[in-house]
C-alpha positions as CSV (number, residue, x, y, z in Angstrom):
1,X,27.7,61.6,-4.8
2,X,25.1,62.2,-2.6
3,X,25.1,66.1,-1.3
4,X,25.1,64.4,2.0
5,X,28.2,62.4,1.9
6,X,29.7,64.9,0.0
7,X,29.0,67.3,3.2
8,X,30.6,64.8,5.2
9,X,34.0,64.8,3.1
10,X,34.1,68.5,3.6
11,X,34.1,67.9,7.2
12,X,36.6,65.9,7.9
13,X,38.9,67.8,5.7
14,X,38.1,70.6,7.2
15,X,39.1,69.4,10.5
16,X,42.5,68.7,8.9
17,X,42.3,72.4,7.7
18,X,41.7,73.7,11.4
19,X,44.3,71.6,13.3
20,X,47.0,73.1,10.1
21,X,45.4,76.7,11.0
22,X,46.0,76.5,14.5
23,X,49.7,75.4,14.1
24,X,50.0,78.7,11.5
25,X,48.4,80.8,13.9
26,X,50.9,79.9,16.7
27,X,54.1,80.6,13.9
28,X,52.4,84.2,13.1
29,X,51.9,84.9,16.8
30,X,55.4,84.5,17.8
31,X,56.5,86.6,14.7
32,X,54.2,89.5,15.7
33,X,50.5,89.8,17.7
34,X,49.0,91.6,14.9
35,X,49.2,89.0,12.8
36,X,48.2,86.4,15.5
37,X,44.4,88.3,16.0
38,X,43.9,88.2,12.4
39,X,44.4,84.6,12.3
40,X,42.2,84.2,15.4
41,X,39.5,85.7,13.7
42,X,40.2,83.8,10.3
43,X,39.9,80.7,12.8
44,X,36.9,81.7,14.6
45,X,35.5,82.2,11.2
46,X,36.2,79.2,9.8
47,X,35.0,77.1,13.0
48,X,31.7,78.9,12.8
49,X,31.5,78.2,8.9
50,X,32.2,74.3,10.0
51,X,29.5,74.6,12.5
52,X,27.0,75.5,9.8
53,X,27.6,73.1,7.4
54,X,27.4,70.3,10.0
55,X,23.7,71.5,10.9
56,X,22.9,71.2,7.6
57,X,24.3,67.9,6.8
58,X,22.4,66.7,9.8
59,X,19.5,67.9,8.5
60,X,19.4,66.4,5.0
61,X,20.7,63.1,6.2
62,X,17.1,63.2,9.0
63,X,14.8,63.8,5.2
64,X,17.2,61.3,3.3
65,X,16.3,58.3,5.9
66,X,12.7,59.4,6.5
67,X,12.2,59.0,2.7
68,X,14.1,55.9,2.3
69,X,11.9,54.2,5.1
70,X,8.9,55.1,3.6
71,X,9.7,54.0,0.2
72,X,10.5,51.0,1.8
73,X,7.7,50.3,3.8
74,X,5.4,51.6,0.9
75,X,7.5,48.8,-1.7
76,X,7.0,46.3,1.3
77,X,3.5,46.9,1.9
78,X,2.6,46.4,-1.7
79,X,4.5,43.1,-2.2
80,X,2.9,41.4,0.2
81,X,-0.6,43.1,-0.5
82,X,0.1,42.0,-4.9
83,X,2.3,39.3,-4.6
84,X,1.3,36.2,-6.1
85,X,1.6,33.9,-3.2
86,X,-0.9,33.8,-0.4
87,X,0.5,34.7,3.4
88,X,-1.7,33.6,6.4
89,X,-0.9,34.8,10.2
90,X,-2.5,32.5,12.7
91,X,-2.1,32.3,16.4
92,X,-1.1,30.2,19.1
93,X,-4.7,28.7,19.4
94,X,-5.0,28.1,15.2
95,X,-6.9,30.8,14.8
96,X,-6.6,33.1,11.6
97,X,-5.3,36.4,12.4
98,X,-4.2,38.2,8.9
99,X,-3.9,37.2,5.4
100,X,-2.8,39.0,2.1
101,X,-5.5,39.8,-0.4
102,X,-4.2,36.9,-2.4
103,X,-5.5,34.7,0.2
104,X,-8.7,35.7,-0.1
105,X,-8.6,34.8,-3.8
106,X,-7.2,31.4,-3.1
107,X,-10.0,30.2,-0.3
108,X,-12.3,33.2,-2.3
109,X,-13.5,33.9,0.8
110,X,-13.0,37.7,2.4
111,X,-13.7,36.4,5.7
112,X,-11.1,34.5,6.8
113,X,-9.7,36.6,10.1
114,X,-11.1,34.8,13.3
115,X,-12.1,31.5,12.1
116,X,-10.0,28.4,12.9
117,X,-7.6,26.6,10.9
118,X,-9.2,23.2,10.9
119,X,-12.0,25.0,9.7
120,X,-10.7,26.2,6.8
121,X,-8.5,23.4,5.8
122,X,-10.2,20.6,6.8
123,X,-8.1,17.3,7.7
124,X,-5.0,19.5,7.6
125,X,-2.6,19.8,10.8
126,X,0.5,21.4,11.3
127,X,3.3,18.8,12.9
128,X,6.0,20.1,15.0
129,X,8.7,19.4,12.4
130,X,6.9,20.1,9.3
131,X,8.6,22.5,7.0
132,X,6.3,22.0,4.0
133,X,2.6,20.3,2.8
134,X,0.3,20.3,-0.4
135,X,-3.1,21.0,-0.6
136,X,-6.1,21.1,-3.1
137,X,-8.3,24.3,-2.8
138,X,-11.1,24.6,-5.4
139,X,-9.2,22.4,-7.8
140,X,-5.5,23.4,-7.7
141,X,-2.8,22.3,-6.6
142,X,-0.8,24.4,-3.9
143,X,2.6,24.0,-2.2
144,X,2.8,24.7,1.7
145,X,5.7,26.2,3.1
146,X,5.7,26.2,6.9
147,X,6.8,28.7,9.4
148,X,5.7,27.5,13.0
149,X,8.1,29.5,15.1
150,X,6.7,33.0,13.1
151,X,3.0,31.5,13.2
152,X,2.8,31.7,9.3
153,X,2.0,29.7,6.5
154,X,3.2,30.6,2.5
155,X,1.0,29.1,0.5
156,X,2.2,28.9,-3.3
157,X,0.3,27.3,-6.7
158,X,2.0,24.5,-8.3
159,X,-1.1,23.5,-10.7
160,X,0.9,24.0,-13.5
161,X,4.4,21.8,-12.0
162,X,1.7,19.3,-10.5
163,X,-0.2,18.9,-14.0
164,X,2.5,17.8,-15.7
165,X,4.3,16.0,-12.8
166,X,0.7,13.9,-13.5
167,X,1.2,14.4,-17.1
168,X,4.8,12.7,-17.1
169,X,3.5,9.4,-15.1
170,X,0.6,8.6,-17.2
171,X,2.6,8.9,-20.2
172,X,5.5,7.0,-18.6
173,X,6.5,3.8,-22.0
174,X,5.0,0.5,-20.6
175,X,6.0,-2.8,-22.6
176,X,3.8,-5.6,-22.9
177,X,4.9,-9.3,-25.0
178,X,1.6,-11.6,-25.4
179,X,1.7,-14.9,-25.6
180,X,-0.7,-17.6,-27.2
181,X,-0.6,-20.5,-24.8
182,X,-1.3,-24.4,-25.7
183,X,-1.6,-23.2,-29.9
184,X,0.6,-25.8,-31.0
185,X,-1.5,-28.4,-29.2
186,X,-4.1,-27.0,-30.2
187,X,-3.2,-27.5,-33.6
188,X,-2.4,-30.9,-32.9
189,X,-6.2,-32.2,-32.7
190,X,-7.6,-30.0,-35.5
191,X,-7.9,-29.5,-39.0
192,X,-6.4,-27.0,-40.8
193,X,-9.7,-24.7,-41.4
194,X,-11.0,-25.2,-38.1
195,X,-7.0,-23.7,-37.0
196,X,-7.1,-21.1,-39.4
197,X,-10.0,-19.7,-38.0
198,X,-9.4,-20.4,-34.0
199,X,-6.7,-18.5,-35.0
200,X,-8.1,-15.4,-37.1
201,X,-10.8,-15.2,-34.5
202,X,-8.3,-15.4,-31.6
203,X,-6.3,-12.2,-33.3
204,X,-9.1,-10.7,-34.3
205,X,-10.0,-10.1,-30.6
206,X,-6.9,-9.1,-29.2
207,X,-6.5,-6.6,-32.3
208,X,-10.2,-5.0,-30.6
209,X,-8.8,-5.1,-27.0
210,X,-6.2,-3.2,-28.1
211,X,-7.7,-0.9,-30.3
212,X,-9.9,0.0,-27.3
213,X,-7.5,0.8,-25.2
214,X,-5.3,2.5,-27.6
215,X,-2.4,0.2,-27.5
216,X,0.3,-0.4,-30.4
217,X,0.2,-3.9,-31.1
218,X,2.5,-5.8,-33.6
219,X,3.1,-9.9,-34.2
220,X,6.2,-11.0,-34.1
221,X,5.8,-15.0,-34.2
222,X,2.8,-16.9,-34.8
223,X,2.3,-16.9,-30.7
224,X,3.7,-13.7,-30.0
225,X,2.8,-9.6,-29.4
226,X,4.6,-6.9,-28.5
227,X,2.9,-4.4,-27.0
228,X,3.8,-0.8,-26.6
229,X,1.0,1.5,-24.1
230,X,1.2,4.2,-21.7
231,X,0.8,3.7,-17.9
232,X,-2.5,5.0,-17.8
233,X,-3.8,2.5,-19.8
234,X,-1.7,-0.1,-17.9
235,X,-3.7,1.3,-14.9
236,X,-7.2,0.8,-16.6
237,X,-6.2,-2.9,-17.6
238,X,-5.0,-3.4,-13.8
239,X,-8.4,-2.0,-12.4
240,X,-9.9,-4.7,-15.0
241,X,-7.4,-7.3,-13.8
242,X,-6.4,-7.7,-17.5
243,X,-10.3,-9.0,-18.5
244,X,-8.9,-9.9,-22.3
245,X,-7.1,-13.3,-20.2
246,X,-11.5,-14.1,-20.0
247,X,-12.4,-13.0,-23.3
248,X,-9.6,-15.5,-24.5
249,X,-10.5,-18.3,-22.8
250,X,-14.5,-18.3,-22.6
251,X,-14.4,-18.0,-26.6
252,X,-12.6,-21.2,-26.9
253,X,-13.5,-23.4,-24.0
254,X,-15.7,-25.3,-26.2
255,X,-11.9,-26.7,-27.8
256,X,-10.7,-29.8,-26.5
257,X,-7.6,-27.5,-25.2
258,X,-8.7,-24.2,-24.7
259,X,-6.4,-21.1,-25.8
260,X,-5.4,-19.1,-23.0
261,X,-3.0,-15.5,-23.1
262,X,0.6,-14.9,-20.9
263,X,1.0,-11.6,-20.5
264,X,4.7,-10.4,-19.2
265,X,4.5,-6.0,-18.6
266,X,7.1,-4.3,-17.6
267,X,7.2,-0.6,-16.8
268,X,8.9,2.1,-14.5
269,X,11.6,4.4,-15.1
270,X,13.8,2.7,-16.9
271,X,14.9,2.8,-21.0
272,X,13.1,1.2,-23.6
273,X,15.6,-1.4,-23.7
274,X,15.2,-2.2,-20.0
275,X,11.4,-2.2,-20.6
276,X,11.3,-5.0,-23.4
277,X,14.1,-7.0,-21.4
278,X,12.0,-6.5,-17.9
279,X,8.2,-7.6,-20.2
280,X,10.1,-10.7,-21.2
281,X,11.2,-11.7,-17.8
282,X,7.8,-11.4,-16.5
283,X,6.2,-13.6,-19.4
284,X,8.9,-16.3,-18.5
285,X,7.3,-15.9,-14.6
286,X,4.2,-16.1,-15.9
287,X,4.6,-19.2,-18.2
288,X,6.2,-20.7,-15.4
289,X,3.1,-20.4,-13.0
290,X,1.1,-22.6,-15.7
291,X,-0.1,-19.3,-18.1
292,X,-3.7,-17.7,-18.5
293,X,-2.4,-15.1,-16.8
294,X,-0.5,-11.6,-16.5
295,X,2.6,-10.9,-14.2
296,X,3.3,-7.1,-13.9
297,X,6.3,-5.7,-13.0
298,X,6.4,-2.2,-12.4
299,X,10.0,-0.8,-10.6
300,X,10.8,-4.1,-8.2
301,X,6.9,-4.9,-7.7
302,X,5.2,-7.9,-9.3
303,X,1.9,-8.2,-9.7
304,X,-0.3,-11.3,-11.6
305,X,-3.9,-11.2,-12.2
306,X,-5.8,-14.6,-14.1
307,X,-4.1,-17.7,-13.4
308,X,-7.9,-19.2,-13.5
309,X,-6.5,-22.4,-15.3
310,X,-4.8,-25.3,-14.8
311,X,-1.4,-25.6,-16.8
312,X,-2.2,-27.6,-20.0
313,X,-0.1,-30.8,-20.1
314,X,2.5,-30.7,-23.3
315,X,1.8,-34.1,-25.2
316,X,5.4,-33.8,-26.5
317,X,8.4,-35.3,-24.3
318,X,11.1,-33.5,-26.6
319,X,11.7,-30.6,-23.6
320,X,11.9,-34.0,-21.0
321,X,14.4,-35.5,-23.3
322,X,16.4,-32.5,-23.7
323,X,16.5,-32.0,-20.1
324,X,17.6,-35.2,-19.3
325,X,20.9,-34.6,-21.9
326,X,21.6,-31.2,-20.2
327,X,21.2,-33.2,-16.8
328,X,23.4,-36.2,-17.4
329,X,25.9,-33.9,-18.9
330,X,26.1,-31.5,-15.6
331,X,26.7,-34.8,-13.6
332,X,29.7,-36.3,-15.8
333,X,31.1,-32.5,-15.5
334,X,30.3,-32.6,-11.3
335,X,33.0,-33.8,-8.6
336,X,29.7,-35.1,-7.0
337,X,26.2,-34.7,-6.3
338,X,24.3,-33.0,-3.5
339,X,20.4,-33.3,-3.5
340,X,18.5,-31.0,-1.5
341,X,14.7,-30.4,-1.3
342,X,12.3,-28.6,0.7
343,X,11.6,-28.2,4.7
344,X,9.6,-30.1,6.0
345,X,10.0,-33.2,3.9
346,X,7.3,-34.9,2.1
347,X,6.8,-37.9,0.1
348,X,7.2,-35.7,-3.4
349,X,10.3,-34.4,-2.2
350,X,12.1,-37.5,-0.7
351,X,10.5,-39.4,-4.2
352,X,12.0,-36.7,-6.4
353,X,15.9,-36.5,-4.3
354,X,16.1,-40.4,-4.4
355,X,15.1,-40.4,-8.2
356,X,18.0,-38.1,-8.7
357,X,20.5,-39.8,-6.6
358,X,19.6,-42.9,-8.6
359,X,20.6,-40.7,-11.5
360,X,23.5,-39.5,-10.7
361,X,24.4,-43.6,-10.1
362,X,23.6,-44.5,-13.5
363,X,26.9,-42.4,-14.5
364,X,28.8,-43.7,-11.7
365,X,28.9,-40.6,-10.0
366,X,28.5,-40.1,-6.0
367,X,25.8,-38.3,-4.4
368,X,24.0,-37.5,-1.0
369,X,20.4,-36.1,-0.3
370,X,20.1,-33.1,2.4
371,X,17.9,-33.9,5.0
372,X,17.0,-32.1,8.2
373,X,14.5,-33.7,10.0
374,X,12.2,-36.8,9.3
375,X,8.6,-35.6,9.3
376,X,5.4,-37.6,10.1
377,X,4.3,-37.9,6.7
378,X,7.4,-39.5,5.2
379,X,8.3,-41.3,8.8
380,X,7.4,-45.0,7.3
381,X,9.4,-44.8,4.1
382,X,12.6,-43.4,5.7
383,X,12.1,-46.3,8.3
384,X,12.5,-48.6,5.7
385,X,15.6,-46.4,3.8
386,X,17.1,-46.7,7.1
387,X,17.1,-50.4,7.3
388,X,18.5,-50.6,3.7
389,X,22.1,-51.4,3.7
390,X,23.1,-48.6,0.5
391,X,20.1,-46.0,0.7
392,X,21.1,-45.0,4.8
393,X,24.1,-43.6,4.1
394,X,23.0,-41.8,1.4
395,X,21.4,-39.1,3.1
396,X,23.1,-36.2,5.0
397,X,22.6,-33.4,7.7
398,X,23.2,-29.4,6.2
399,X,26.1,-29.4,8.3
400,X,27.8,-32.0,6.3
401,X,26.7,-31.1,3.2
402,X,28.3,-28.2,3.7
403,X,31.6,-29.7,5.0
404,X,31.7,-32.0,1.4
405,X,30.7,-29.2,-0.8
406,X,33.7,-27.7,-3.7
407,X,34.0,-25.8,-6.7
408,X,32.6,-28.2,-8.9
409,X,29.7,-29.7,-6.7
410,X,26.0,-29.9,-8.5
411,X,23.8,-29.0,-6.0
412,X,20.0,-30.2,-7.5
413,X,17.1,-28.5,-5.4
414,X,13.6,-30.7,-6.4
415,X,10.2,-30.1,-5.4
416,X,10.9,-26.0,-4.7
417,X,12.2,-23.2,-6.3
418,X,12.2,-20.6,-3.6
419,X,16.0,-19.4,-1.6
420,X,13.4,-19.9,1.8
421,X,12.0,-22.7,1.5
422,X,15.0,-25.2,0.6
423,X,16.4,-27.3,3.9
424,X,20.4,-25.1,4.1
425,X,19.8,-21.5,2.0
426,X,23.7,-21.4,2.6
427,X,24.5,-24.3,0.4
428,X,22.6,-22.1,-2.4
429,X,25.7,-19.5,-2.0
430,X,28.1,-22.1,-2.0
431,X,27.4,-23.7,-5.2
432,X,28.0,-22.2,-8.1
433,X,26.2,-24.5,-10.3
434,X,22.4,-25.6,-9.3
435,X,20.2,-27.5,-10.9
436,X,16.2,-26.5,-10.3
437,X,13.2,-29.4,-10.9
438,X,10.1,-28.2,-9.3
439,X,6.1,-28.6,-10.3
440,X,5.2,-25.9,-8.4
441,X,3.8,-22.5,-10.8
442,X,6.8,-20.1,-10.3
443,X,6.7,-17.8,-7.4
444,X,8.2,-14.4,-7.5
445,X,11.3,-15.1,-5.7
446,X,13.7,-17.8,-7.7
447,X,16.8,-19.5,-7.1
448,X,19.9,-17.4,-8.3
449,X,20.8,-17.9,-11.9
450,X,20.6,-21.6,-12.3
451,X,22.4,-23.7,-14.7
452,X,19.6,-25.8,-15.4
453,X,16.0,-25.3,-14.6
454,X,13.2,-27.9,-15.3
455,X,9.6,-26.5,-14.3
456,X,7.1,-27.9,-16.0
457,X,3.5,-26.6,-13.6
458,X,1.2,-28.7,-15.7
459,X,3.1,-32.0,-14.3
460,X,1.4,-33.4,-11.2
461,X,4.4,-33.7,-9.1
462,X,8.2,-33.7,-9.5
463,X,8.2,-37.4,-8.8
464,X,6.6,-37.8,-12.3
465,X,9.2,-35.3,-13.8
466,X,12.0,-37.5,-12.4
467,X,10.4,-40.4,-13.8
468,X,10.2,-39.0,-17.0
469,X,14.2,-38.2,-16.6
470,X,15.3,-41.0,-16.1
471,X,14.3,-42.8,-18.1
472,X,16.5,-41.2,-21.0
473,X,19.4,-41.6,-19.0
474,X,20.2,-44.8,-19.9
475,X,18.6,-47.6,-22.6
476,X,18.5,-49.9,-19.8
477,X,17.8,-48.7,-16.3
478,X,17.4,-51.0,-13.2
479,X,15.7,-48.8,-10.2
480,X,15.4,-50.2,-7.1
481,X,12.3,-51.3,-5.8
482,X,12.1,-48.7,-2.5
483,X,13.2,-46.4,-5.0
484,X,10.6,-46.7,-7.5
485,X,8.2,-47.3,-5.0
486,X,9.0,-44.0,-3.4
487,X,8.5,-41.7,-5.9
488,X,5.8,-43.6,-7.0
489,X,4.5,-42.5,-3.4
490,X,4.8,-39.1,-4.1
491,X,2.7,-39.1,-7.4
492,X,0.1,-40.6,-5.3
493,X,0.4,-38.1,-2.7
494,X,0.9,-35.1,-5.0
495,X,-2.4,-36.8,-7.0
496,X,-4.4,-37.9,-4.0
497,X,-4.4,-40.8,-5.3
498,X,-4.8,-39.5,-9.1
499,X,-7.6,-38.0,-8.7
500,X,-6.6,-34.2,-8.9
501,X,-3.7,-32.9,-11.7
502,X,-4.0,-36.4,-13.6
503,X,-2.7,-36.2,-17.3
504,X,-1.8,-39.1,-19.3
505,X,1.8,-38.4,-18.7
506,X,1.5,-38.8,-15.0
507,X,0.0,-42.3,-15.6
508,X,3.2,-43.1,-18.0
509,X,5.2,-42.4,-15.7
510,X,3.3,-44.7,-12.8
511,X,3.6,-47.4,-15.4
512,X,7.0,-46.8,-15.9
513,X,7.5,-47.0,-12.3
514,X,5.6,-50.3,-11.6
515,X,7.6,-52.1,-15.0
516,X,10.3,-51.2,-12.5
517,X,9.8,-52.8,-9.2
518,X,7.3,-50.1,-7.4
519,X,4.9,-51.2,-4.9
520,X,1.4,-50.0,-4.8
521,X,0.9,-52.0,-1.1
522,X,4.2,-50.4,0.0
523,X,3.2,-47.1,-0.8
524,X,-0.3,-47.8,1.0
525,X,1.8,-48.9,4.1
526,X,3.4,-45.9,3.7
527,X,0.7,-43.4,3.5
528,X,-1.3,-45.1,6.1
529,X,-1.8,-43.0,9.4
530,X,-2.3,-43.7,13.3
531,X,-6.0,-43.2,15.1
532,X,-4.6,-40.3,16.9
533,X,-3.6,-38.3,13.8
534,X,-6.8,-39.2,12.7
535,X,-8.8,-37.9,15.6
536,X,-6.8,-35.0,15.8
537,X,-7.7,-34.0,12.1
538,X,-11.3,-35.1,13.1
539,X,-11.0,-32.0,15.8
540,X,-9.9,-29.6,13.3
541,X,-12.5,-30.4,10.6
542,X,-15.1,-30.1,13.6
543,X,-14.1,-26.3,13.9
544,X,-14.8,-25.7,10.4
545,X,-16.7,-22.0,9.7
546,X,-18.4,-21.8,5.6
547,X,-17.8,-18.4,4.6
548,X,-19.3,-16.9,1.2
549,X,-21.2,-20.5,1.1
550,X,-18.9,-22.9,-1.0
551,X,-15.5,-21.5,1.3
552,X,-14.8,-23.8,4.0
553,X,-12.5,-22.2,7.1
554,X,-11.0,-24.5,9.6
555,X,-9.4,-23.9,12.7
556,X,-7.1,-25.7,14.9
557,X,-6.8,-25.9,18.7
558,X,-4.7,-23.1,19.7
559,X,-3.4,-25.1,22.2
560,X,-2.0,-27.8,20.3
561,X,0.9,-27.9,17.9
562,X,0.0,-29.2,14.1
563,X,2.5,-30.9,11.2
564,X,2.3,-29.3,7.6
565,X,0.6,-32.7,6.4
566,X,-2.0,-33.0,9.3
567,X,-3.3,-29.8,7.9
568,X,-2.7,-30.7,4.3
569,X,-5.1,-33.5,5.1
570,X,-7.9,-31.8,7.1
571,X,-7.7,-29.5,3.7
572,X,-8.4,-32.3,1.3
573,X,-10.6,-33.9,3.6
574,X,-13.4,-30.7,3.3
575,X,-13.1,-30.3,-0.3
576,X,-15.3,-33.7,0.1
577,X,-18.1,-32.0,1.5
578,X,-20.7,-31.3,-0.6
579,X,-21.1,-27.5,-1.7
580,X,-17.3,-26.2,-0.8
581,X,-15.0,-25.0,-3.7
582,X,-12.5,-24.7,-1.9
583,X,-10.7,-25.2,2.0
584,X,-8.5,-23.1,4.4
585,X,-7.1,-24.9,7.7
586,X,-5.5,-22.6,10.3
587,X,-3.2,-24.2,12.6
588,X,-0.4,-23.4,15.0
589,X,3.4,-25.2,13.7
590,X,5.7,-26.3,16.6
591,X,8.0,-23.4,16.2
592,X,5.1,-21.0,16.8
593,X,4.6,-20.0,13.4
594,X,0.9,-20.0,12.5
595,X,0.7,-22.3,9.2
596,X,-2.0,-22.0,6.3
597,X,-3.1,-24.8,4.5
598,X,-5.1,-24.3,1.4
599,X,-7.2,-26.8,-1.1
600,X,-9.4,-25.9,-4.3
601,X,-11.0,-27.9,-6.6
602,X,-9.9,-25.8,-9.3
603,X,-13.0,-23.1,-9.5
604,X,-11.2,-20.9,-6.8
605,X,-7.5,-19.9,-7.2
606,X,-5.8,-20.9,-4.0
607,X,-2.5,-19.3,-5.0
608,X,-3.0,-16.3,-5.8
609,X,-5.2,-16.0,-2.0
610,X,-1.9,-17.4,-0.6
611,X,0.8,-15.4,-2.5
612,X,-1.3,-12.3,-0.9
613,X,-0.5,-14.0,2.3
614,X,3.5,-14.6,1.3
615,X,3.3,-18.3,0.5
616,X,2.3,-19.8,-2.8
617,X,1.9,-23.4,-4.5
618,X,-0.8,-24.4,-6.7
619,X,-3.8,-23.1,-8.3
620,X,-5.6,-26.1,-6.6
621,X,-3.2,-26.9,-3.6
622,X,-0.9,-23.9,-1.7
623,X,0.4,-22.7,1.4
624,X,1.5,-19.7,3.2
625,X,3.6,-19.1,6.7
626,X,2.7,-16.1,8.9
627,X,5.5,-15.5,11.8
628,X,4.1,-12.7,14.6
629,X,0.0,-13.3,14.4
630,X,-2.4,-15.6,16.1
631,X,-4.3,-18.5,14.8
632,X,-7.7,-15.9,14.6
633,X,-6.2,-12.9,13.1
634,X,-4.9,-15.3,10.4
635,X,-8.2,-16.4,10.1
636,X,-9.5,-12.6,9.3
637,X,-7.0,-12.2,7.0
638,X,-7.9,-14.7,4.9
639,X,-11.4,-13.9,4.2
640,X,-9.8,-10.3,3.7
641,X,-7.4,-11.2,1.0
642,X,-10.7,-13.8,-0.3
643,X,-13.2,-10.8,-0.5
644,X,-10.1,-8.3,-2.2
645,X,-9.8,-10.7,-5.5
646,X,-13.4,-11.5,-5.7
């Protein structure tokens, strides 16, 4: 026990002893005064001794406290001066008033006092509620603890942790699945020796590319590879925009059918099993968009690279026959079928819807087509349909469809696969069985969990796909002339009278429809336009700017409203100009939204440009809708995206 505490203990007991002594003194004085006098002398001596002890205790206590304060002050000064953390005190004017020596070592400057914080730390600003910040000083990372009330900054060196964190991010596992597109189609038009030489050269290029980027690569089928890499490798591949796609395409460009690659990549914080599943899902999306591209999903972000060539037409109809039989079974299981296209229905959407309705009727089931409004592009066709006693009752409103739907209803979505573009999205939520038939390149958002998907980007139109499916519904199918004409009109519109995106199967589908009563004269009549539409389109074309020498950007009158068909027709007209490889038409729709219609001859991928603006479509035809943005701002956005992708 310390000395002063011991004396304190003694002092307390002396008080008790003195009280007891006074009691004894009273008793002794009562017996004899001599005893009382001796007792008084003893008490006085005891009091004097106690006072002397108390003075000594106070003196020792003061010395002890002074020693402790000196030691604490000395230790605090030593900690502040020697601790491995920078401390900086600044004034209300953000002027440095004091720093500890370690702060001077951090900044390699001994004359910090009097300097402004903005001078010492350029770009660093202390915000009122900010508690922490990160700074890079002399190639080292520091965490800054901010105490605004005390006007103090503490600098903690976190370089080792930061380097470890960055290394962890760089070395995260990434899984990719690589698919050789068109390998079967190429093999059908080449002899065995040429096919072997081609395969060997393609495999060699892919292997060399993998070794160059330190990618683990293994082939597990004749046309598929599995690849494992680090995240930093994926970053380099994205910087090069997956140039292996161009290398393989260019080296096989002399073939009748070039070999292209489709790559699905999965990255992020998922497990290896989940990364493999993500990579396969990304590959499915890349193939659904026509192949010749890489789809990279890291976390929730999906990015596309490539997609510079059109999808190669499949020469075999095996898939069409399989899909037709699966659709037939689904129709038999349903109580009735609802067919739905996209908003602002066009000729392809209506033609395909009528074709599916006919397929359902062949199997003696009831079907209805959902239509919200009659646009200018389908006005003449719908007039003919409403005059037809049988077909006039087929079309219903979205509200009527929602009232009819049951647990066994089959919903067939045609000419779109994006939930945001269908006429009535609520029908997707109310129906458990959905079939998707579409020819557009697959977008990031897709109808959730369809029971059957027939997505073929090589096809000219959805009407072409439905025409093929009709041929496998019955050996002897009798199609009404008006339905066959509507299907043919859908093909004619999407191929621009068989000028674009036309393959051998397109002509075969047209031939089938012609044999079943399709009237080409009626098609031309359905597609006619009046003088006012022609003049409006001509005014849009007059307001055209040529950008980067080969891109035409036309802007509609901001005080006029345009339909999607009018803008598409203007974009197609611009492509007929000499030297123009792509065209963009921007205008305001009736609901106030700014619409963009894009067309291309194939050298420029307008799909990727429109996807950057929230839209989608094909390599040669795409569109986007921009809300809360003016026509002029939309034009600037188009130019920015073109510059970023070039």
